[in-house]
N, C-alpha and C positions, 0 to 999 in steps of 0.2 A: 559748177557754182550752183548752190540748191536755192532756190527762188528766184534768181536771175535767167532771164531768157533773151538770147541773141536775134535780134532780128536784122537776116539777111535779105540784100534787096538787089533785085534783079530788075532793070527796067525794060529790057526786051521781051519777047514772044507773048506768050499768052498772059503773064503775069504783071506785066510791065504798068498797067492804069490801076491794079490792085495796089500794087508797092508804091503807085506814085499817091494813091490815096493815103496810106500807111504814112508816108513821108511828112504829106500834109496836114493829115492830122495833128503829129507830133510838133511840128513849127506851129501849128495856126490854134495853139489850145483856147488861146483866149478871145480868138472870133473878132478881132478889132480888125480886121483886111480883108478885102474879099480876093487879094490874091496873094495867099503866102509864098507862091514860087514863081517868080519870072522866068519863064524859059526861055527868054532873050539875055538873062542877065548872064555874064562869067561867070558869078561865083555860085548862081545855082547851077550852073553847067557840073562847074568843076565839085560842087556839093553832090551832084548826083554820080559824078564818075568816081570819085574817092567812095562814095557809099557801096555803089557795085563793085570796085575791087578791092573793097576789105582797106583800103586806107583808111578808112573812119568805119569804127565799129558804134553799133547803137544796141544796146542792152534796155531791156523792160525790166522793170521789178517793182513786186508791190511792197508797202511796209504797212505793218499796223500804227496805228495812231497812238503816242504815247499820251499819259495823262497830263494837262495842263496845267501845269505847276506855276508859280508867281513867276519862279526863274524864266520858264519857258516863255512865258506871255511878256515878260520883260523883254525879251531877248528879241520876240517878235512886232513888239512898238518900236525894236531900235533897227530892225531891218526891213521893214514897214517904211521909215525915213528915208533909207537910202537906194530901195526900189522903187520908190516913187510908188506908191499903192495909194489909194483913197483909202483905207482903212485894212485892219487884220484880218485877214481871212482866214479859213481854216487851212488853207495851203501854207501861209505865211507862218502859222502855228507849226503844221509838220515842219516846215524846214526849220524853223527854230529848235524843234527837238532833237529832229538826227542831228545837225549840225551842233548842238549845244557845247559840245567840247573840245570846238576847232573853232580858233582868232578868223576873223578874216581883215582884208585889208581894207579900212574906209577911202582909202585914197583912190581904189582901183573898181570903179564902179561903171566900166562901161556897158552902155545898153540898158541901165539899170538892174545890172547882174552883179554879185556879190563874188570878188574872185578870194578864197581860199586858199593860201599859199602851201601851208602843207598839204593840201589835197593836191595840188598845182591844178585845179579845177574852179572855174565859175560857177556859180549856181543863179538859177532864174525860175520865178514863179510867172509862168507864160509863154507863149509861144512867138516867133519870133522870126521874121524873114530868112532866109538863106544865108544872105549874104552879111546881116549881121552874126549868124553863126560864124561862117568863116573869119571874120572880123575877130570874133572872141577866143577863136582855135589860133590866130596869128598872134595871139597878145604875147608879151614874153612869158614864159616859165606855165604857159597853160599847157596842160597834156587830156583836159576832159571837159565839157561841159554838161551839169545836169540840167534838166528842164523838167518842171515841175507842173504839170498841166495847172491852169489857173481856172476855178472855177464861178470867178466874178465880173469878169470882163473888166476888170477896172485901171487896167494900165494905163498911164498918162501918156 
């Protein structure tokens, strides 16, 4: 797939610490906590096992920002309310533009994430602890979680 890179995780051996850093960077993009991974938590351990064994695949993909139209701005302001952010950031504008043609379920906003039934995915702006990521994946109908780095550290 062009422009998409799968991130492989191997927590053993020489690359183990480097892989933990990558995982922490993904889950901790908002920098709202000193400890994104609790290595004693069952869900953190489960997440690491699923990542290492290929039960969960992680992909990194860049995207080009769209021109911010009035429709994208309106959608970002609406998303802002459901994701419980303090203001409309550039990341929320990106999410609004990328997912503009997809409807989300306003009643399914677990952990300040939005569920898009058509995509069978939650979308979240900012990091989250491993137990919350697993919690999203355990929701009925969820097959994926899209995490966008929050550049503003404004998660409530």
